C-alpha positions in Angstrom: 35.1 11.2 -11.7 38.0 11.1 -9.1 36.8 12.1 -5.7 37.7 15.7 -4.7 39.9 16.0 -1.6 38.3 18.9 0.3 40.0 20.6 3.3 38.1 23.1 5.4 40.8 25.1 7.3 38.7 27.2 9.7 35.4 25.5 10.6 35.2 27.6 13.8 34.3 30.6 11.7 30.9 29.0 11.0 28.4 29.0 13.9 27.6 25.7 15.7 23.9 25.7 14.7 24.5 25.8 11.0 23.7 22.6 9.1 26.9 21.7 7.3 25.7 19.8 4.3 28.3 18.3 2.0 28.7 18.4 -1.8 26.8 15.9 -4.0 30.0 15.4 -6.0 32.3 12.5 -5.0 34.7 13.7 -2.3 36.5 13.1 0.9 36.4 15.8 3.6 38.8 17.0 6.2 37.9 19.7 8.7 40.0 21.8 11.0 38.5 24.2 13.5 41.4 26.6 13.1 44.6 26.7 11.2 47.8 28.6 12.0 49.7 30.3 9.2 52.5 27.7 9.3 49.9 24.9 9.1 48.2 26.1 5.9 50.5 24.5 3.3 51.0 21.2 5.1 47.2 20.8 5.5 46.5 21.7 1.9 49.4 19.7 0.3 47.0 17.0 -1.1 43.8 19.2 -1.4 41.9 19.8 -4.6 39.6 22.2 -2.8 40.4 24.6 0.1 37.6 26.2 2.1 38.8 29.3 3.9 37.3 32.4 5.5 39.9 34.7 6.9 43.0 32.6 6.2 45.5 34.0 3.7 46.7 32.2 0.7 49.5 34.2 -0.9 51.6 33.4 -4.0 54.3 31.6 -2.0 51.7 29.3 -0.5 50.0 28.6 -3.8 53.3 27.7 -5.4 53.7 24.9 -2.9 50.2 23.5 -3.6 50.4 22.0 -7.1 47.2 19.9 -6.7 45.0 22.8 -5.6 42.3 23.5 -8.1 39.7 25.5 -6.2 39.5 27.9 -3.3 36.0 28.3 -1.8 35.9 31.4 0.3 33.3 31.3 3.1 32.8 35.1 2.9 32.5 37.9 0.4 35.9 39.6 0.9 38.8 38.1 -1.0 41.7 40.4 -0.1 43.6 37.6 1.6 43.8 35.5 -1.6 46.4 36.2 -4.2 44.1 36.2 -7.3 46.9 36.8 -9.7 48.7 33.7 -8.6 45.5 31.8 -8.7 44.7 33.1 -12.2 48.1 32.1 -13.5 47.6 28.6 -12.2 44.0 28.4 -13.4 42.7 28.0 -9.9 39.0 28.8 -9.4 38.3 31.2 -6.6 34.6 31.5 -5.6 33.2 33.8 -3.0 29.8 34.3 -1.4 27.5 37.1 -2.4 24.3 38.4 -1.1 24.0 36.2 1.9 24.1 39.2 4.4 21.4 41.3 2.7 19.2 41.1 5.9 21.5 40.4 8.8 24.0 43.3 8.3 21.3 46.0 7.7 19.5 44.8 10.9 22.7 45.0 12.9 23.4 48.4 11.4 20.0 49.6 12.7 20.5 48.0 16.1 23.6 50.1 16.5 21.9 53.2 15.1 18.9 52.9 17.4 21.0 52.2 20.4 23.1 55.3 19.9 20.3 57.7 18.9 18.3 56.6 21.9 21.1 56.4 24.4 20.4 52.8 25.2 23.9 51.9 26.4 24.2 54.9 28.7 20.7 54.5 30.2 21.2 50.8 30.8 24.4 51.5 32.6 22.7 54.3 34.7 20.1 51.8 35.8 22.8 49.3 36.7 24.5 51.9 38.8 21.3 52.9 40.6 21.1 56.3 39.0 17.4 55.9 38.2 16.5 54.4 41.5 18.0 57.5 43.3 16.3 60.0 41.0 13.7 62.4 42.3 11.9 62.2 39.0 10.1 59.4 37.2 12.7 59.4 34.4 16.3 60.4 33.7 17.6 62.9 31.3 21.3 61.9 31.5 21.8 61.2 27.8 20.3 62.8 24.7 17.5 60.9 22.9 16.8 61.5 19.2 14.4 60.0 16.7 15.3 58.5 13.4 12.2 59.9 11.9 13.1 63.1 10.2 16.8 62.5 10.4 19.2 62.3 7.4 21.1 59.2 6.7 24.3 59.4 4.7 25.1 56.1 2.9 28.7 55.5 1.8 28.3 52.5 -0.4 25.0 51.5 -1.9 25.4 47.9 -3.1 23.2 45.1 -1.9 23.6 45.9 1.8 23.8 49.6 1.6 20.7 49.6 -0.6 18.8 47.6 2.0 19.9 50.0 4.8 18.6 52.8 2.7 15.2 51.2 2.2 14.9 50.5 6.0 15.8 54.1 6.7 13.1 55.4 4.4 10.6 53.2 6.3 11.7 54.9 9.5 11.0 58.3 7.8 14.6 59.2 7.2 16.0 61.2 4.3 18.6 59.1 2.5 21.6 60.7 0.8 23.8 58.3 -1.3 27.3 59.6 -1.4 29.3 59.9 -4.5 33.0 59.0 -4.6 35.3 61.0 -2.4 36.9 63.7 -4.4 34.4 63.5 -7.3 33.5 67.0 -8.2 30.5 65.9 -10.3 28.6 63.0 -8.7 26.3 61.0 -11.0 22.5 61.5 -11.0 21.0 60.2 -7.7 24.2 60.8 -5.8 25.2 63.6 -3.5 28.7 64.9 -3.2 30.8 63.1 -0.6 31.6 66.3 1.3 27.9 67.4 1.3 26.8 64.1 2.7 29.5 64.3 5.5 28.2 67.8 6.4 24.4 67.1 6.2 24.0 63.6 7.6 22.8 62.9 11.1 23.9 59.3 10.7 26.7 58.2 8.4 26.8 54.5 7.6 29.6 52.7 5.7 28.9 49.8 3.3 31.9 49.7 1.0 34.9 47.4 0.5 38.3 48.1 1.8 40.6 49.1 -1.0 43.6 51.4 -1.3 41.2 54.1 -2.4 38.8 53.6 0.6 41.4 53.1 3.4 41.1 56.0 5.8 38.0 57.2 3.9 36.9 59.0 7.0 39.5 60.7 9.2 40.1 64.0 11.0 39.2 66.3 8.0 35.8 64.5 7.7 35.1 64.5 11.4 35.7 68.2 11.5 33.0 68.8 8.9 30.3 66.6 10.6 27.5 67.8 12.7 28.3 67.6 16.4 25.1 65.6 16.8 26.1 63.0 14.1 26.9 59.4 14.7 29.0 57.1 12.5 28.2 53.4 11.9 30.7 51.0 10.4 29.5 47.4 9.8 31.6 47.0 6.7 35.4 46.8 7.0 38.0 47.9 9.5 40.3 50.5 8.1 37.6 52.6 6.3 37.7 54.9 9.3 40.9 56.2 11.0 40.3 54.7 14.5 42.5 57.1 16.4 40.9 60.1 14.7 37.5 58.6 15.6 38.2 58.5 19.3 39.7 62.1 19.1 36.5 63.2 17.4 34.5 61.7 20.3 36.9 63.3 22.8 36.5 66.7 21.2 32.7 66.6 20.7 33.0 66.7 16.9 30.5 63.8 16.7 27.9 62.4 19.1 28.6 58.7 18.9 29.9 55.7 16.9 28.9 52.1 16.5 31.4 49.7 15.0 31.3 46.0 14.2 34.8 45.9 12.6 38.3 46.8 13.5 41.5 47.2 11.4 43.1 44.1 13.1 40.7 41.4 14.3 40.6 40.4 17.1 42.0 43.7 18.4 44.9 43.8 20.8 44.3 44.7 24.4 46.0 48.0 23.9 44.0 48.9 20.8 42.5 52.4 21.1 39.0 51.0 20.9 39.6 48.6 23.8 40.5 51.7 25.9 37.2 53.3 25.2 34.7 50.6 25.7 33.2 52.3 28.8 32.0 55.3 26.8 28.2 55.5 26.7 28.3 56.8 23.1 30.6 54.2 21.7 29.5 50.6 20.9 31.8 47.9 19.6 30.6 44.5 18.6 32.9 41.6 17.6 32.3 41.3 13.9 29.0 39.7 14.3 26.8 41.8 12.0 27.0 39.0 9.3 26.5 36.1 11.7 22.8 35.4 12.1 22.1 31.7 11.9 19.9 32.4 8.9 22.6 34.2 7.0 25.3 31.7 7.8 23.1 28.9 6.5 22.6 30.8 3.3 26.4 31.3 3.1 27.1 27.6 3.6 24.5 26.4 1.1 25.9 28.8 -1.5 29.5 27.6 -0.8 28.5 24.0 -1.3 26.7 24.9 -4.5 30.0 26.5 -5.7 31.9 23.3 -5.1 29.3 21.2 -6.9 29.3 23.6 -9.8 33.1 23.4 -10.0 32.9 19.6 -10.0 30.4 19.8 -12.9 32.8 22.0 -14.8 30.7 25.2 -14.5 32.3 27.3 -11.8 30.1 30.0 -10.2 31.2 33.3 -8.7 34.7 32.7 -10.1 36.8 35.7 -9.3 39.8 34.6 -11.5 37.6 34.7 -14.6 36.9 38.4 -14.2 
């Protein structure tokens, strides 16, 4: 078998502590920490296999890469890859599945607990000396609420959303699984979307970004929420209208929000989230919910398995065969 020429375009998206094993199949390997859009085609011109995470490969790029036979995505999302162009060329496109089943739910609960218990606000109070100057043994400057007895509204109940639901039940929460927005008759085991929005103390999003889910939660939904509710998004930027979210916090329509994703990443300095980082009831983390060392190792091992399977003529997780 002819050795595969494999090019990894964005090595820096994998943590430094991950063991980067290589395929068993004959190959040569080129790695770049990062690749600018105008460098994609030149770097892949002789590649049989491209490894990418957040780098786009559109129809125009693919047309200039006649040797390309496989795209191995080091992530689950594939919206930056033109699948139709790949399908027309017979290019295998394999993504990663299930690797974040523990890390994203844990991050979701880290945000949830921090907001419900006022952790950010109280920590800042101590830093400013508020506790030290208090005449009491404790402060009551931020509300504190238990998860036990609260209602969790899940929007998206795949592998990750399902895991979040199971953890919530262990905390003693009531879990509502939302039906599709606009569906007047949700299937058994689901609760109407609007009812979930109205009843939930915590709303947590775990669904892909599609034309149907973009702006899934915006001003009309915030207006229906409990003023004590918090919104968690560890899924995709764009599911929640970001300007409407900040307005909802301004107007007291909701009690807090914890986000790990933004519509444009990294966000610009003038992004509305960047202007609200000092809020005690708003937490933004830099798209790290997926990035435990354990999860990244699972991701990498699965990716290498995809390349070996492709080399053996039995592609796995091939999106262009769907």
